[in-house]
N, C-alpha and C positions, 0 to 999 in steps of 0.2 A: 651238678657235677661237671667239671670242665675237662674236655678231651684234649690230650697233646695234639699240637697241630700236625704233626707227622702222621698221625693215624688217617688212613684213607676212608672215604665214605662207606666202602664195604666193610672195613674193620669196625667202624663205629656202628653200623647196622647190626653186625654180629653181636656186639656187646649189649646194645639196646634189646635184642631178642633175649639174651641171657637174663638181663635185669627183669623183663616182663614175666619170664617163666619163673624166675626166683621169687618174685612177688606173688604170683598165683599159688605156687606150692606153699609159701609161707602163710598166707591167709587161709588156705584150705586146711592146713595142718592145725592152725589155731581154732578153727571152727569145729574141727573133730575132737581136740583134746581139751580146749577151753582153758589153756594154761600158757605159760611162756617158758617152756623148757629151754635150757642152754643149747641143746642139740638143734632145735629148729632154727634158732637165731644164728648159730654158727654156720648151718647149711646155707641160709640166705646169703651171708656175707661172702662165703667162699665160693659159691656158684658165680657170683658176679666177678669176683676176683679172678677166678680161673679163666673166664673169657677174656679179661683185660690182659692177664699174664701171657696168654697164648699169642695175642697181637703184638705185645711188647717184644717177646722173644723172637717173633718173626721180623720185626724191624732190626733187631740186632744181627740176625742171620743174614740180612740183605746188606748190612754195613751201614745203615742209616743211624743206628744208636750203638753206643758202646755198652758193655755190661754194667758199668757204673750208672749209666743213664737208666737202664732197665730197673736196677734195684731202687733208685730214687723215685721213679715214677710208680713202681709197685707199692712202695710204702705210702706214697701219697694217696694212691687209689684205694688201698684197703681202709686208710683213715677216712677218706671222704665217704666211702660206702657206709661205714658206721655212722658218721656225722650226719649224713642226710637220710638215714633210714626212715625217720619219722616223716620227712617229707615225702618219701617214695611210697610208704605203705599206710600212711595216716596215723591215727592215734594208737594203732597197734604197735607202731614203731618206737613209742617213747621209751620202752624198756632198753633200747639200744644205748641209752644214755649211760647206763650202768657199765658199759664197756669202756667209757672214756675216763680219763683222769680227772681230778677234781677241777683243774683249770679248763678242761675240755680241749687242750691242745694236743692230745695224743691218746693212744690206746693204752689201757693199763697193762702192765708187764705180764701179769698172770694170764689175762685174756689173750694177749698176742702169743704167748707160749702155747696156749690151747689151740689157737688158730693154726700155728705152724706145725701141729701134729696131724692136721687134717690131710687127706689124700691130695687134695687140690694144691696145697702148698708144697708137698713132697715132689709132685709132678713138675711144678714151677722150678724148683730147685734143680731137678734133673735136666730140665731144658736149659736153664741158665748155665749149668756146669758145661754142657755140650757146646753152647755158644762161647763161653769163655775160653774153652780149649782151641776153638777155631781162631778166635781173636788173638789168643796168646801166641799161636804159631803164624800169625800174620798170613793166613790163608784166605784170600778173597773169596766171596761166594760166587758161584758159577751163575752168570747172567744168561738169559735166553738170547740166542743169536738173532739180532734184529732182521725182520723181513724187509727186503728192499725190492723195489720194482724200478723200471726204467726212469720213472719221474721222481725217484727218492734222491736224497742228497748226493750219493756217490755219482749218479748220472749227471746231476746239475754241475757238481764241481768238475767232472770231466770235460763238459761242454764249455765251461768257463775257461779252463786251462788251455783247450784247444783254440778258443777264440783269442786268448791272449797271445798265444804263439803265433797265430796268423797276424795279429796286429803288429807284433814285433818284427816279423818278416817285412811287412809293408813299410815300417819305419826305416828299417835298413836299406830297403830299395830306394826310398826317397833320398836318403843320405847319400847313397852312391851317385845319384843323379844331380846332386847339388854342384854349382860351379866351385872351382877351387880358388881359395884365398892365397895370399902370398905365403911362401913357405911350403906349398904343396898340400896343405890341409884344406878340407872342405870347410865352407862357411858354417855348416851345421856343426862340425867338430869344434871349429873356433868358438862359436857361441856357447857350445856346451862346456868348454874349458873355462869360459868366463863365468858362466852361471854356476858351475860346480856340480858335483854328483847329486843326483836326486836322492832324498832320504828313503830309505826302505821303510815300509809299513811295519809297525810293531806287530809281533806275533801274538801279543796279548791285548785285550781291551778291558778297560775299567768303565762300567756303566751302571750306575745305581738305578737309572730309569729302566734298563733292560731287565735287571734282577727283579724289579718290583712288577714289571709287566709279566714275567715269567711266573712270579708267585701268584699273581691274580689269575693267570691262566690255569695254573694247577689246582687253585682252589675252586674254580668254576668248572673244571673238566671232570667227566665221570672216570677218566683214567687216573689211576693212582701214580704217585711219584715214581715208584719203582718200575712200573710198566712204561712210563713216559721216558725214563732213563734208558731203558732197553730199546725203545724205538730209536732214540737218538744215537745209541751206541756208546753210551758213557755209563759210569756207575752212579748210583743215587748219591754217593758222597760227593761227587763232582758238582751235581746240581745244588746240593746243600752248601757246599763251599762258595759257589757263586752267589747264592742268595745272601750269604753272610758277609763276603768280602767284596762283592760286586766286580771281581776280576775273573776273566776267563780267556782261554785261547780263542783267537779270531776264527779259526776253523770250526771249533766246537760251537761258538755262538752262531755260526752260519747254519749249522745243523739244527740247532734248537729253533732258530727263527724259521727255518724251513718247515719244521714239524708243527710250528704255530701258524703256519700260513702267511708268514711275513718275510721281508727282507731284513738284512742286518741294519740298514738305514732306518727302516720303519720301527724295528724293535728298539733301537737306541734313541730315536727321536722323541722329544717332549711333545705330548699331544696338547 
């Protein structure tokens, strides 16, 4: 079974725990009853589905997924649970084939209707309804206030701004000391007029390299994407957008780079 990439390591671990427990209960029930009642098979499927549905709705509440993505992934997951049951529980799982259509490409309608009457599915629909109401009202989820110390991005940016102001003051002082050219203007002013105005740095950066480095960092980091976004001071949706479009504000990229222990130049440079 393939996990969606947005699921954190912690979320995947909780789902694996549910799968192992469901398998143990399933095999114990078979050994006690010696048969394959529909109730035992249904409980196995829905126990695993409930664990996944909880994590999927959590992603939607944090703004990483939309409710349509939750519905799509939930349908895929319940089908995969049935499809790979034989692989998960051995020969005792072959009876799950009766849940599938003749082509094996989906779950039979009457079986799916039975599964949707289970408490786990009802709980999933209640959670999904609550999330859909939040997203319909465009109410962003509350993110934890990022903890900052003196060596965090805010302090670094303040030092950079102060140093830039001091440098500009030194430049103006040198210009005032320059000898005057004809017409009463300083040589520095005359040279500046010839060269033209210096272009301002763009407020946005497009870097596929930085996006890929961030993605690799998040995959290897024990911190999930939502917590990392909180530390940086942005929403998970901002990180997801950057990983897809490779475009982000320069200031935000600086915060991300600092959290990764890099500079913007190191983050955007091809290794």
